[in-house]
C-alpha positions as CSV (number, residue, x, y, z in Angstrom):
1,M,-4.0,98.5,23.6
2,T,-3.2,98.8,27.0
3,S,-2.0,96.2,29.4
4,S,-2.4,95.6,33.1
5,H,-0.2,94.0,35.5
6,T,-1.9,91.8,38.0
7,D,0.0,90.2,41.1
8,I,-0.5,86.5,41.0
9,T,-0.4,84.2,44.1
10,H,0.4,80.6,43.6
11,H,0.0,78.4,47.0
12,P,2.0,75.0,47.0
13,I,0.1,71.8,46.8
14,G,2.8,69.8,48.3
15,V,6.8,69.5,48.8
16,I,9.4,67.5,46.8
17,H,11.9,65.6,48.8
18,T,15.2,64.5,47.2
19,P,18.8,63.7,48.0
20,H,20.0,67.0,46.8
21,T,20.6,69.4,49.4
22,R,23.4,71.6,47.6
23,A,22.8,73.4,44.4
24,E,26.3,73.1,43.3
25,E,26.0,69.4,43.6
26,T,22.5,68.8,41.8
27,P,22.3,67.6,38.4
28,I,21.0,70.1,35.9
29,Q,18.2,68.3,33.8
30,P,16.5,65.1,34.8
31,V,18.3,63.5,31.6
32,Y,21.5,63.8,34.0
33,A,19.8,62.4,37.2
34,R,18.8,59.2,35.7
35,G,18.0,56.8,38.6
36,I,18.2,59.3,41.2
37,P,15.1,58.7,43.4
38,G,12.8,61.3,44.9
39,K,9.2,61.5,46.6
40,V,6.7,64.0,45.8
41,E,4.4,64.7,48.7
42,V,1.1,66.3,48.0
43,F,-0.8,67.8,50.7
44,P,-3.9,66.0,51.9
45,E,-6.6,68.6,50.6
46,F,-5.1,67.7,47.2
47,E,-4.7,64.2,47.4
48,E,-7.7,63.3,45.3
49,G,-6.4,65.0,42.2
50,L,-3.2,62.2,42.2
51,R,-6.0,59.8,41.0
52,D,-4.7,57.9,37.9
53,V,-1.6,59.6,37.8
54,E,0.2,56.3,38.1
55,G,-0.8,55.2,34.7
56,F,1.5,57.4,33.2
57,S,5.2,56.9,32.8
58,Y,6.2,60.4,33.3
59,V,5.1,63.6,34.9
60,Y,6.1,67.3,34.7
61,L,6.6,68.6,38.2
62,V,6.2,72.4,38.3
63,Y,7.6,74.0,41.3
64,S,9.0,77.2,43.0
65,L,12.6,78.0,42.5
66,D,12.7,79.1,46.2
67,R,16.4,79.4,46.3
68,A,17.4,80.9,42.9
69,G,18.3,84.3,44.0
70,A,17.8,87.2,42.3
71,P,16.3,87.3,38.8
72,R,18.6,88.1,35.7
73,L,17.5,88.6,31.9
74,T,21.1,87.4,30.9
75,V,22.6,84.2,32.0
76,T,25.3,82.1,31.3
77,P,23.8,78.6,30.9
78,Y,25.5,75.4,32.2
79,M,26.3,73.9,29.0
80,E,28.6,76.8,27.6
81,D,30.5,80.1,28.7
82,E,28.5,82.4,26.7
83,E,25.8,84.7,28.1
84,R,22.2,84.0,26.6
85,G,19.0,85.4,27.3
86,V,17.3,83.8,30.4
87,F,14.1,82.9,28.1
88,A,16.3,80.8,25.7
89,T,17.7,78.9,28.7
90,R,16.3,76.7,31.8
91,A,18.4,78.8,34.3
92,P,16.7,79.2,37.6
93,H,17.2,82.9,37.8
94,R,14.0,84.0,36.0
95,P,11.6,86.9,36.7
96,N,9.1,84.4,38.0
97,A,11.0,81.7,39.9
98,I,9.1,78.8,38.5
99,G,10.8,75.9,37.5
100,M,9.7,72.4,35.4
101,S,11.1,68.8,35.5
102,I,10.0,65.8,33.7
103,V,10.3,62.8,36.3
104,R,9.8,59.0,35.6
105,V,6.8,57.7,37.8
106,V,7.7,54.6,40.0
107,N,4.4,54.1,42.0
108,R,2.1,56.0,44.0
109,D,1.1,55.3,47.7
110,G,-1.7,57.6,48.9
111,R,-0.6,61.3,48.6
112,M,3.0,60.2,48.2
113,L,4.3,60.0,44.5
114,S,7.7,57.8,44.0
115,V,9.9,59.2,41.0
116,E,13.1,58.8,39.4
117,D,15.5,61.1,37.6
118,V,15.2,63.7,40.0
119,D,17.1,67.2,39.6
120,I,15.2,69.2,42.4
121,L,16.6,70.5,45.6
122,D,15.1,69.0,48.9
123,G,12.3,70.6,50.1
124,T,11.1,72.4,47.1
125,P,7.6,73.8,47.2
126,L,5.6,72.0,44.4
127,L,3.0,73.8,42.3
128,D,1.6,71.6,40.0
129,I,1.7,68.0,38.4
130,K,0.9,67.3,34.8
131,P,1.1,64.1,32.8
132,Y,3.7,63.8,30.0
133,S,1.8,62.5,26.7
134,A,4.0,61.3,23.9
135,K,0.8,62.1,21.9
136,F,0.8,65.9,22.5
137,D,4.4,66.6,23.8
138,A,6.7,64.7,21.4
139,R,8.3,66.9,18.7
140,G,10.4,65.0,16.2
141,D,11.1,68.2,14.2
142,A,12.4,70.3,17.0
143,V,15.5,72.7,16.5
144,C,17.1,73.4,19.9
145,G,18.8,76.8,19.0
146,W,22.3,77.3,20.4
147,Q,22.3,74.2,22.1
148,E,22.6,72.2,18.7
149,A,26.4,73.1,18.8
150,V,27.0,71.5,22.5
151,D,28.4,67.9,22.2
152,D,26.7,65.1,24.5
153,E,29.9,64.5,26.1
154,T,30.1,68.0,27.5
155,A,26.5,68.5,28.3
156,H,26.7,65.4,30.5
157,E,29.7,66.3,32.2
158,R,28.3,69.7,33.0
159,G,25.0,68.6,33.5
160,R,25.8,65.9,36.4
161,R,27.6,69.0,38.0
162,G,29.3,68.0,41.2
163,Y,26.9,65.2,42.2
164,R,28.4,62.6,44.2
165,G,25.3,60.7,45.1
166,P,24.9,57.0,44.2
167,Q,24.9,56.2,40.7
168,P,21.7,55.2,39.0
169,F,21.6,51.5,39.4
170,F,23.4,51.6,42.8
171,G,20.7,53.9,43.9
172,R,17.7,51.8,42.7
173,L,19.4,48.8,44.6
174,S,19.8,50.7,47.8
175,A,16.1,51.8,47.6
176,A,15.0,48.2,46.9
177,C,17.1,47.3,49.9
178,E,15.4,49.9,52.3
179,R,13.2,48.9,55.2
180,P,9.9,50.7,54.8
181,E,7.4,51.8,57.5
182,L,5.2,49.2,58.9
183,W,2.2,48.9,56.6
184,S,3.4,52.0,54.6
185,R,2.3,50.6,51.4
186,Y,-0.7,48.2,49.9
187,T,0.1,46.9,46.6
188,A,-2.4,43.9,46.2
189,A,-3.8,45.3,43.0
190,G,-0.3,45.1,41.4
191,L,0.2,41.7,42.5
192,W,-3.2,40.1,41.3
193,A,-4.4,42.8,38.7
194,D,-1.6,43.4,36.6
195,P,-2.2,41.4,33.1
196,H,0.9,39.8,32.8
197,I,1.3,38.7,36.6
198,A,-2.3,37.6,36.8
199,S,-1.7,35.1,34.2
200,Q,1.3,33.7,35.9
201,M,-0.6,33.8,39.2
202,L,-3.3,31.9,37.5
203,G,-0.8,29.2,36.3
204,F,0.6,28.9,39.9
205,H,-3.0,28.4,41.1
206,L,-3.6,25.4,38.8
207,N,-0.3,24.1,39.0
208,P,-0.2,21.1,41.4
209,D,3.3,21.0,42.3
210,T,3.5,24.5,43.9
211,E,1.9,26.3,46.9
212,L,2.6,29.7,46.1
213,A,-0.9,30.8,45.2
214,S,-3.0,27.5,46.3
215,R,-2.7,24.8,48.3
216,N,-1.9,21.5,46.7
217,P,-4.9,19.2,45.4
218,V,-4.8,16.7,48.1
219,F,-5.0,19.0,50.9
220,M,-7.6,20.8,49.1
221,Q,-9.8,17.9,48.6
222,R,-9.4,17.2,52.4
223,S,-10.3,20.6,53.0
224,V,-13.4,20.6,51.0
225,E,-14.8,17.2,52.5
226,W,-14.0,18.7,56.0
227,I,-15.8,22.2,55.3
228,I,-18.9,20.0,53.8
229,D,-19.0,17.8,56.6
230,R,-18.4,20.2,59.5
231,F,-20.9,22.9,58.3
232,G,-23.4,20.6,56.7
233,V,-23.2,22.0,53.4
234,G,-26.0,20.9,51.0
235,K,-28.7,22.1,48.9
236,G,-29.3,25.8,49.5
237,T,-26.7,26.5,52.0
238,R,-25.3,30.1,51.3
239,I,-21.5,30.6,50.9
240,L,-19.3,33.7,50.3
241,D,-15.9,32.6,49.4
242,L,-13.5,35.8,49.9
243,G,-10.4,35.5,47.6
244,C,-11.9,32.8,45.6
245,G,-9.2,32.8,42.8
246,P,-10.2,30.4,39.9
247,G,-12.9,28.4,41.9
248,L,-10.8,25.9,43.6
249,Y,-13.3,25.8,46.7
250,T,-16.3,27.4,45.1
251,T,-16.9,24.7,42.4
252,P,-16.8,21.6,44.9
253,L,-19.0,23.4,47.1
254,A,-21.4,24.1,44.4
255,K,-21.3,20.7,43.4
256,A,-22.4,19.6,47.0
257,G,-25.5,21.9,46.3
258,A,-24.4,25.2,48.0
259,D,-25.7,28.5,46.9
260,V,-21.9,29.9,46.3
261,T,-20.8,33.6,45.8
262,G,-17.2,34.1,44.9
263,V,-15.5,37.4,45.3
264,D,-12.2,38.2,43.8
265,F,-10.3,41.2,42.3
266,S,-8.6,39.2,39.5
267,E,-10.2,39.0,36.4
268,N,-8.0,36.5,34.9
269,S,-9.0,34.1,37.9
270,L,-12.5,34.6,37.8
271,S,-12.6,34.3,33.8
272,H,-11.2,30.6,34.5
273,A,-13.6,30.2,37.4
274,R,-16.6,31.0,35.4
275,A,-15.5,28.8,32.4
276,A,-15.1,25.9,35.0
277,A,-18.8,26.5,36.2
278,E,-20.2,26.6,32.8
279,R,-18.6,23.4,31.8
280,E,-19.9,21.8,35.2
281,A,-23.3,23.4,34.6
282,L,-23.2,25.1,38.0
283,S,-24.7,28.2,38.9
284,I,-21.9,30.4,40.8
285,E,-22.1,33.8,41.2
286,Y,-18.7,35.5,40.9
287,V,-18.1,39.0,41.7
288,L,-14.8,41.1,40.7
289,A,-14.0,43.4,43.3
290,D,-12.0,44.2,46.4
291,Y,-13.5,42.3,49.1
292,L,-12.3,45.5,51.4
293,K,-14.9,47.6,49.4
294,Y,-17.6,44.8,48.8
295,S,-21.0,45.1,50.2
296,P,-22.6,41.4,50.0
297,G,-26.2,42.8,50.0
298,R,-27.4,39.6,51.5
299,T,-26.5,37.0,54.3
300,Y,-24.8,33.5,54.4
301,D,-24.7,30.7,56.3
302,L,-20.8,30.2,56.0
303,I,-18.3,32.7,54.9
304,T,-14.9,31.4,54.2
305,L,-11.4,33.4,54.2
306,I,-8.9,30.5,53.2
307,Y,-5.1,30.4,52.8
308,W,-4.0,33.3,55.3
309,D,-5.8,35.9,53.2
310,L,-6.4,37.9,56.5
311,A,-2.6,38.1,57.1
312,P,-1.6,40.4,54.3
313,L,-4.0,43.4,55.4
314,N,-3.3,46.0,57.9
315,P,-5.2,46.3,61.5
316,E,-7.5,48.9,59.9
317,Q,-8.2,46.6,56.9
318,R,-8.8,43.8,58.8
319,A,-11.1,45.5,61.2
320,V,-13.2,46.8,57.9
321,L,-13.0,43.1,56.5
322,L,-14.3,41.5,59.8
323,K,-17.3,43.8,60.5
324,M,-18.3,43.2,57.1
325,C,-18.3,39.5,57.5
326,R,-20.2,39.9,60.8
327,T,-23.0,41.9,58.9
328,A,-23.2,39.4,56.1
329,L,-23.4,36.2,58.5
330,A,-27.0,35.0,58.8
331,D,-28.4,34.1,61.9
332,G,-26.7,31.0,63.1
333,G,-23.9,31.2,60.3
334,A,-20.4,30.9,60.6
335,M,-17.2,32.0,59.1
336,F,-14.2,29.8,58.5
337,L,-10.4,31.2,58.2
338,D,-6.7,30.4,58.7
339,V,-3.9,32.2,59.5
340,P,-0.2,32.1,60.0
341,S,0.9,31.6,63.5
342,V,3.8,33.2,65.5
343,N,6.0,30.0,65.0
344,Y,5.7,31.1,61.3
345,F,6.9,34.4,62.3
346,E,10.0,33.1,64.2
347,S,10.8,30.9,60.9
348,V,11.3,33.9,58.7
349,V,14.9,35.2,58.2
350,E,15.8,38.6,56.8
351,A,17.5,38.3,53.9
352,T,18.2,40.1,49.9
353,A,18.2,38.3,47.1
354,I,18.7,39.5,43.5
355,D,17.7,37.6,40.4
356,H,18.4,38.5,36.8
357,S,15.6,37.2,34.1
358,P,17.1,37.8,30.6
359,Y,13.8,36.7,29.3
360,A,10.2,36.8,30.2
361,G,9.6,35.7,33.9
362,F,6.9,35.7,36.5
363,W,7.2,39.5,37.0
364,S,7.6,40.7,33.8
365,P,7.3,39.9,29.8
366,E,10.7,41.4,29.2
367,V,14.0,41.2,30.4
368,H,14.3,42.4,34.0
369,F,16.0,42.4,37.6
370,V,14.2,41.4,40.8
371,V,15.3,42.6,44.3
372,K,13.6,40.5,46.8
373,A,14.0,42.0,50.4
374,T,12.7,40.3,53.4
375,H,12.2,42.4,56.8
376,R,10.7,41.4,60.2
377,Y,8.9,43.7,62.1
378,E,9.8,42.2,65.9
379,E,7.1,44.1,68.1
380,E,4.3,43.6,65.8
381,R,5.2,39.9,64.4
382,V,4.8,41.1,61.0
383,T,7.1,40.3,58.0
384,L,7.4,41.7,54.7
385,D,8.8,40.7,51.4
386,K,9.4,43.5,49.1
387,Y,9.9,42.9,45.5
388,T,11.4,45.5,43.3
389,I,10.9,44.6,39.7
390,I,13.6,46.9,37.7
391,E,12.8,46.7,33.9
392,P,14.3,48.8,31.1
393,N,11.7,51.7,31.3
394,R,10.1,51.4,34.9
395,T,10.5,50.2,38.2
396,R,7.9,48.7,40.3
397,E,7.5,47.5,43.8
398,I,5.3,44.8,45.3
399,Y,4.9,44.7,49.0
400,N,3.7,41.2,50.4
401,W,3.1,42.0,54.1
402,L,2.1,39.0,56.5
403,Q,0.6,39.3,60.1
404,S,1.2,36.5,62.2
405,F,-1.3,35.8,65.1
406,T,-1.7,33.7,68.3
407,P,-5.1,32.4,69.2
408,D,-5.4,35.2,71.6
409,S,-4.5,38.2,69.5
410,L,-7.0,37.1,66.8
411,E,-9.6,36.5,69.3
412,R,-9.1,40.3,70.3
413,E,-9.4,41.5,66.6
414,L,-12.4,39.1,66.2
415,A,-14.2,40.6,69.3
416,E,-13.7,44.2,68.3
417,A,-15.6,43.4,65.2
418,G,-18.5,41.7,67.1
419,L,-17.3,37.9,66.5
420,E,-16.0,35.2,68.6
421,T,-14.2,31.9,68.0
422,I,-16.2,28.9,68.7
423,E,-13.5,26.3,67.5
424,L,-10.0,26.4,67.3
425,L,-8.4,24.0,64.6
426,G,-4.7,23.2,63.3
427,D,-5.4,24.1,59.6
428,A,-8.3,24.7,56.9
429,A,-8.6,20.9,56.4
430,G,-9.9,20.7,60.1
431,A,-6.5,19.2,61.9
432,P,-6.4,19.5,65.8
433,H,-4.7,22.5,66.8
434,D,-1.0,22.3,67.2
435,P,0.9,25.2,69.3
436,E,4.0,24.5,67.4
437,A,2.6,24.4,63.9
438,S,3.2,27.8,61.7
439,Q,-0.4,28.0,61.3
440,F,-4.0,27.4,62.8
441,A,-7.6,28.0,61.8
442,T,-10.7,29.1,63.5
443,V,-14.4,28.7,63.4
444,V,-16.1,32.3,64.2
445,R,-19.6,33.2,64.9
446,R,-21.4,36.6,65.7
447,R,-21.1,37.5,69.4
């Protein structure tokens, strides 16, 4: 039997960013790096390969040990002072300088993966990512060779090495308070599509005593009545309600005789809306979709985008949505939307608050901490409420951006989409425009 030696070349698919810059101060093994954050940057040509990775709690990072030094076949492992064969250790001085670490997945933003439990030097070339699967990888009968004789205290003390960085929870809090780059993440799916949060959000939609998800019933009644009167809503009026939620506008508009389509990406809210339509014997089309990717397929006499639904979107997203709305407007049709004004922006104060929920709460069905950090972006007049939800086995982030407008700044964006304002109002119930108010509304048509 013969063997051949073939040179194998690996090319990095990305780079790993960590707080570790000195090998002698970097923890050895992820178990001794609990809570230490890192970023895994995948190069643009490999971004598609990250699809669905955020569904896993842990992943293996396979990387080049580019600063490991010369290979050795026997090494002294960090946990004891006796030499061992390199293949019976995880020492970096290997014939093929390839390392592997299992890290906790925090979230994914495009081609950037946020992780924790990082024991890797900053700038390390990334070779591969593989999901950890308890179904395939857990071995309850594993025997750990010479490591069995090393007590946990010694392993932990040596495993942390000279690391002097933030302690795990301090590190999480520090990361939670950091000011991110403007429009760096879009987390609407996490806010509206998470099953637990969606059920909580539906409760807020239907609660007449709070305006966290919908306005109060008295205002909405006035708003619906004004819309019906202003736009002559009646039998056959074709209406598209974007971000329709549980049907608080679609239901009364359909009762007025309109042919209504509601679009939302919360299955929970749409289930409630469909049930309400069935009880009222109303024919309303409900579409489960992200309206940034929605193609209506027909035109409408009226498109509504109510309760500041344009404001959480970045400029590119707003342009996509407004152009879609222009295409979906019938001849003579109108769009009606409301937005926060610069007066709202001026009222927002930067602050950080930490809340502990010992039981199930809005953000999680289990015990958790919530860090809310509010940031202002002065030049762009954007605010961010950044929520970091820290649970026993995972950490999540929700970014709630809000763009404030002046009538002129909104008009510029409308014009770029081929739209124009024909009526400036104070709110979604048709009040007169007030330059000192925290919001305004506008009736729009195609240019």
